[in-house]
C-alpha positions as CSV (number, residue, x, y, z in Angstrom):
1,M,10.6,19.5,9.8
2,I,8.4,18.3,12.7
3,A,4.9,19.6,13.3
4,L,3.2,19.5,16.7
5,V,-0.4,18.5,16.7
6,Y,-2.7,18.7,19.7
7,S,-5.9,16.8,20.0
8,I,-8.4,16.9,22.8
9,F,-10.6,14.1,23.9
10,T,-13.7,15.3,25.7
11,F,-13.7,12.5,28.3
12,P,-11.5,12.0,30.3
13,Y,-10.1,15.4,29.1
14,I,-6.8,14.0,28.0
15,W,-4.4,16.2,26.0
16,Q,-2.6,14.1,23.5
17,I,0.5,15.5,21.7
18,K,1.4,13.9,18.4
19,Y,4.6,14.6,16.6
20,I,4.2,14.3,12.9
21,R,7.3,14.1,10.8
22,Q,6.8,16.0,7.6
23,N,9.2,14.7,5.0
24,P,9.8,16.6,1.9
25,M,8.1,14.8,-1.0
26,H,11.4,14.0,-2.7
27,E,12.4,11.9,0.3
28,S,9.1,10.1,0.8
29,L,8.2,9.2,-2.8
30,T,10.4,6.3,-4.0
31,P,10.1,4.1,-7.1
32,V,8.5,1.4,-5.0
33,S,5.9,3.7,-3.4
34,L,5.2,5.3,-6.9
35,F,4.5,1.9,-8.5
36,K,2.5,0.7,-5.5
37,C,0.3,3.8,-5.9
38,L,-0.2,3.1,-9.6
39,A,-0.6,-0.7,-9.2
40,D,-4.4,-0.4,-9.5
41,E,-5.9,0.1,-13.0
42,T,-8.3,2.8,-11.9
43,R,-5.6,4.8,-10.1
44,A,-3.2,4.5,-13.1
45,R,-5.9,5.7,-15.5
46,L,-6.9,8.6,-13.2
47,T,-3.2,9.7,-13.0
48,L,-2.6,9.5,-16.7
49,L,-5.8,11.4,-17.5
50,I,-4.9,14.2,-15.1
51,A,-1.3,14.2,-16.4
52,S,-2.5,14.5,-19.9
53,L,-5.1,17.3,-19.3
54,D,-3.4,19.1,-16.4
55,E,-6.5,19.4,-14.2
56,L,-9.8,17.6,-14.0
57,C,-12.7,17.7,-11.6
58,V,-14.3,14.7,-10.0
59,C,-17.4,14.8,-12.2
60,E,-15.2,14.7,-15.3
61,L,-13.1,11.8,-14.0
62,T,-16.3,9.9,-13.1
63,A,-17.6,10.4,-16.6
64,A,-14.3,9.6,-18.3
65,L,-13.8,6.3,-16.5
66,A,-17.6,5.4,-16.5
67,E,-17.2,4.5,-12.8
68,S,-19.3,5.5,-9.8
69,Q,-18.4,8.7,-7.9
70,P,-17.6,6.9,-4.6
71,K,-15.1,4.6,-6.4
72,V,-13.4,7.4,-8.2
73,S,-13.2,9.6,-5.1
74,R,-11.8,6.7,-3.0
75,H,-9.0,6.2,-5.6
76,L,-8.3,9.9,-5.8
77,A,-8.0,10.0,-2.1
78,Q,-5.4,7.2,-2.2
79,L,-3.5,9.1,-4.9
80,R,-3.6,12.2,-2.8
81,E,-2.3,10.3,0.2
82,C,0.6,8.9,-1.9
83,G,1.5,12.5,-2.8
84,L,0.9,12.2,-6.5
85,L,-2.1,14.5,-6.7
86,A,-3.1,17.8,-5.2
87,D,-6.7,18.9,-4.9
88,E,-8.5,22.2,-4.8
89,R,-12.1,22.9,-3.9
90,R,-13.9,25.6,-6.0
91,G,-17.4,26.0,-4.9
92,Q,-19.1,22.5,-5.1
93,W,-16.4,21.1,-7.4
94,V,-13.1,19.5,-6.4
95,Y,-10.3,19.7,-9.0
96,Y,-7.3,17.4,-9.1
97,R,-3.9,18.0,-10.7
98,L,-0.4,16.5,-10.3
99,H,1.1,17.6,-7.1
100,P,3.2,20.7,-7.8
101,D,6.1,19.4,-5.7
102,L,6.4,16.1,-7.5
103,P,10.1,15.3,-8.2
104,D,11.1,15.6,-11.8
105,W,11.8,11.9,-12.2
106,V,8.2,11.1,-11.3
107,R,6.9,13.6,-13.9
108,E,9.3,12.1,-16.5
109,V,8.1,8.5,-15.7
110,L,4.4,9.6,-16.1
111,A,5.2,11.5,-19.3
112,H,7.0,8.4,-20.8
113,V,4.2,6.1,-19.8
114,L,1.6,8.4,-21.2
115,A,3.5,8.9,-24.5
116,A,3.9,5.1,-25.0
117,N,0.3,4.2,-23.9
118,A,-1.9,7.1,-25.0
119,H,-4.2,4.5,-26.6
120,W,-4.8,3.0,-23.1
121,I,-6.8,6.1,-22.1
122,A,-8.2,7.0,-25.5
123,E,-11.7,5.7,-24.6
124,D,-11.6,7.7,-21.4
125,L,-10.7,10.8,-23.3
126,Q,-13.5,10.1,-25.8
127,R,-16.1,9.8,-23.0
128,L,-14.8,13.1,-21.5
129,S,-15.1,14.9,-24.8
130,L,-18.8,13.8,-25.0
131,M,-19.7,15.6,-21.8
132,T,-22.1,18.5,-22.4
133,G,-20.3,21.9,-22.5
134,T,-17.0,22.7,-24.1
135,T,-15.8,25.9,-22.4
136,G,-14.2,24.3,-19.3
137,S,-14.6,22.0,-16.4
138,A,-17.2,23.9,-14.5
139,D,-19.3,24.3,-17.6
140,R,-19.1,20.6,-18.4
141,C,-20.0,19.5,-14.9
142,N,-22.8,22.0,-14.5
143,N,-24.4,21.0,-17.8
144,R,-24.1,17.2,-17.5
145,P,-27.2,15.3,-18.3
146,L,-28.8,13.7,-15.2
147,G,-27.8,10.2,-14.5
148,V,-24.5,10.4,-16.2
């Protein structure tokens, strides 16, 4: 499938036509691209946390990894660009989950890695459980103590 994108430059009023090839995810995500996306410890931990809990918001991921919000957001953007994650804005919060169109083999790889290395994200899960509020993501994020 090919999408046609028009962009206008105000000066000198040039119309530029760009053809963007939209590959289905199963064609664009290869073992090499998957492992490149996960080659950074922060991105691997983010992906495994999201895979283990289905969906997390940025504030939860920031607390779980004990990292700054800009760093976490940068890595989440890279994972989204790789096609591993999908995001959804709900009010002021952005929630991340594994992309619904991920090929089965990618989900299986992540499940195997998570099962064999649950201890690797145990501290992250512990920090997440210490966040104020227990009824859900929005509650935990809304009731976070300042400075956390």
